[in-house]
C-alpha positions in Angstrom: 0.0 -19.3 -6.8 3.3 -19.8 -8.8 5.1 -22.6 -6.7 8.4 -22.0 -8.5 8.4 -18.0 -7.5 10.6 -18.1 -4.4 12.4 -15.1 -3.4 15.9 -15.1 -1.8 15.6 -13.7 1.8 16.9 -10.1 2.0 17.7 -7.5 4.6 21.0 -6.3 6.0 22.3 -5.0 9.4 25.4 -2.8 10.1 25.4 -4.0 13.7 26.2 -7.7 13.3 29.5 -9.4 14.0 30.9 -11.6 11.1 29.8 -14.5 13.1 26.2 -13.5 13.7 26.0 -12.6 9.9 27.4 -16.1 8.9 24.7 -17.7 11.2 22.0 -15.5 9.7 23.0 -16.4 6.0 23.3 -20.1 7.0 19.7 -19.9 8.6 18.5 -18.4 5.2 19.8 -21.2 3.3 18.1 -23.6 5.5 14.7 -21.9 5.2 14.9 -21.9 1.6 15.6 -25.6 1.6 12.7 -26.2 4.1 10.4 -24.2 1.8 11.5 -26.0 -1.1 10.7 -29.4 0.2 7.5 -28.4 1.9 5.7 -26.4 -0.7 2.0 -25.5 0.2 3.0 -26.0 3.9 5.8 -23.5 4.2 5.8 -19.9 2.7 8.8 -17.6 2.4 6.8 -15.2 0.1 3.6 -14.7 -2.0 3.1 -14.9 -6.0 4.6 -12.3 -8.3 2.1 -9.7 -7.9 2.0 -6.3 -6.8 1.3 -7.0 -3.3 3.2 -7.0 0.0 2.3 -8.4 3.6 3.7 -6.6 6.6 4.1 -9.0 9.5 4.9 -8.4 13.1 6.1 -10.9 15.7 6.5 -11.1 19.6 3.5 -9.1 20.8 1.1 -8.1 22.0 2.3 -5.6 24.6 0.4 -2.7 26.0 2.2 0.1 24.1 4.1 -0.8 20.8 1.6 -3.3 19.5 -1.4 -0.8 19.7 0.7 1.9 18.2 1.5 -0.3 15.3 -2.0 -1.4 14.8 -3.3 2.2 14.9 -0.9 3.4 12.2 -2.0 0.5 10.0 -5.8 1.3 10.5 -5.3 5.1 10.1 -3.6 4.3 6.7 -6.2 1.8 5.6 -4.0 -1.0 5.4 -4.0 -4.5 6.9 -1.2 -6.1 9.3 -0.5 -9.5 10.3 0.3 -10.1 14.0 1.9 -13.3 15.1 1.3 -13.3 18.7 2.7 -15.3 21.6 0.1 -17.4 23.3 0.9 -16.4 26.9 1.0 -12.6 25.9 -2.5 -13.1 24.2 -3.7 -14.3 27.7 -2.2 -11.4 29.4 -3.5 -8.7 26.9 -7.0 -10.1 25.7 -8.6 -6.6 25.1 -5.6 -5.5 23.0 -5.7 -8.6 21.0 -9.6 -8.4 20.5 -9.4 -4.6 19.4 -6.8 -5.3 16.8 -8.8 -8.3 15.6 -11.9 -6.1 15.2 -9.9 -3.6 13.2 -9.5 -6.2 10.6 -5.9 -7.2 11.2 -4.8 -10.9 11.3 -4.1 -12.6 14.8 -1.8 -15.4 14.1 0.3 -17.9 16.4 3.8 -17.5 17.3 4.2 -20.4 19.8 3.1 -20.2 23.6 6.1 -18.6 25.2 8.4 -17.7 22.3 9.9 -21.1 22.5 12.7 -22.8 20.3 10.2 -25.2 18.8 13.0 -27.5 17.3 14.2 -28.4 21.1 10.9 -29.6 21.9 9.6 -33.3 22.1 6.7 -34.3 20.2 4.5 -34.1 23.2 5.7 -30.6 24.1 5.3 -29.6 20.5 1.6 -30.9 20.4 0.9 -29.2 23.8 2.6 -25.8 22.5 0.3 -25.7 19.4 -2.7 -26.6 21.3 -2.1 -23.9 24.3 -1.4 -21.3 21.5 -4.5 -22.0 19.4 -6.6 -22.4 22.6 -5.3 -18.8 23.9 -6.2 -17.1 20.6 -9.5 -18.8 20.2 -10.6 -17.7 23.8 -10.1 -14.0 22.8 -11.1 -13.8 19.2 -13.4 -16.9 18.8 -11.3 -18.4 16.0 -8.1 -20.5 15.6 -5.4 -19.2 13.2 -4.6 -21.2 10.0 -1.0 -19.8 10.1 1.8 -19.9 12.4 5.3 -18.6 12.4 8.1 -20.2 14.6 10.2 -17.8 16.9 13.5 -17.1 15.5 12.4 -18.9 12.2 13.3 -22.2 14.2 11.5 -24.6 12.2 12.3 -28.0 10.6 10.3 -30.7 8.7 9.3 -32.1 12.2 7.9 -28.7 13.3 6.2 -28.2 10.0 4.5 -31.6 10.4 3.1 -30.7 13.8 2.1 -27.2 12.6 0.2 -29.0 9.8 -1.6 -31.2 12.4 -2.7 -28.1 14.2 -4.1 -26.9 10.9 -1.6 -24.3 10.4 0.8 -23.4 7.4 4.1 -22.2 8.4 4.9 -18.7 7.4 8.6 -17.5 7.3 9.5 -14.2 5.4 11.4 -13.0 2.4 12.4 -9.4 3.6 13.9 -9.0 7.3 14.1 -5.6 8.4 16.6 -6.6 10.9 14.6 -4.3 13.3 16.0 -6.6 16.2 19.5 -5.9 15.2 19.8 -2.3 13.9 17.0 -0.5 16.0 16.9 2.6 14.0 13.8 3.9 12.1 15.7 5.2 9.2 17.5 1.6 8.5 14.4 -0.3 9.1 12.6 1.7 6.4 15.6 1.6 4.2 15.7 -2.1 4.2 12.1 -2.3 2.8 12.7 0.6 0.2 15.9 -1.2 -1.0 14.9 -4.8 -1.2 11.1 -4.9 -1.6 9.8 -7.1 -4.4 6.2 -8.2 -5.5 5.0 -10.8 -3.3 7.1 -9.8 -0.4 6.5 -11.0 3.2 8.1 -8.4 5.5 9.4 -9.5 9.0 9.1 -6.8 11.8 8.4 -6.9 15.5 5.9 -5.4 17.8 6.9 -6.1 21.4 8.6 -3.8 24.0 11.8 -2.1 22.6 10.2 -1.9 19.1 9.4 1.8 19.1 11.7 2.4 16.1 9.7 -0.1 14.2 6.6 2.0 15.0 8.3 5.0 14.2 9.4 3.8 10.8 6.1 2.5 9.7 4.2 5.6 8.5 6.7 6.5 6.0 7.4 2.9 5.2 3.6 2.7 4.2 3.7 5.8 2.0 7.0 4.5 0.3 5.3 1.2 -0.6 2.2 2.9 -1.8 4.2 5.4 -4.0 5.6 2.4 -5.7 2.1 1.1 -6.5 2.6 -1.9 -4.0 -0.8 -2.8 -2.3 -0.4 -3.8 1.4 -2.6 -6.7 2.0 -3.3 -9.4 4.6 -1.5 -12.8 4.4 -4.8 -14.4 3.7 -5.1 -12.1 0.5 -1.3 -12.7 -0.5 -1.3 -16.5 0.0 -3.8 -19.3 -0.9 -4.6 -19.9 2.8 -7.6 -18.6 4.8 -6.7 -16.8 7.9 -8.7 -19.0 10.4 -9.8 -22.5 10.8 -13.5 -23.6 9.9 
């Protein structure tokens, strides 16, 4: 993988205050800096190839997550689900079904925690509980994780590394958490998508517009000859440990 191919993070929302937009831009700068100093451990995007990865945070739930997974399966493409450990324990059958359909089940903390606020002991426990929750359902531990809110620093990255996980951020934010409109979500992808893109979306309650946007988004990407792949295909990282 070309280590110097790092995409600036894109994605816009019309529903943000100037203050919120400034916070977002500052976070994007910090994320790029973190990826630059933590190569091979932190990823914003994949290589310059005609592939993209669609990622979904904050699930599982009993309605939206299955809708999204079923849409991906119906279109013959793979999705990447960053699941919250406590929710994995709550909805094991849904997680197992999505895993058996060939989508990736990855970690997103135990309780959607702001990881930079935790002590080292709390971080170790958080990773252990999240990995264990997923292992108990699918029989494997993820080799990738995403911090909630993208809230990571070098210390969090080190603890992820100790748990055997690369830290996966994103290069295209659909802003489906800000402007919850299917047309806008799809337009963000259509406007900004580039080779090697890692696209951020969400799959929890309140994400119906994301599920609604997905079929046409997939068709848009396929019309542009962009292959939709799993993160383990896009990045030089296995999906699971062992």
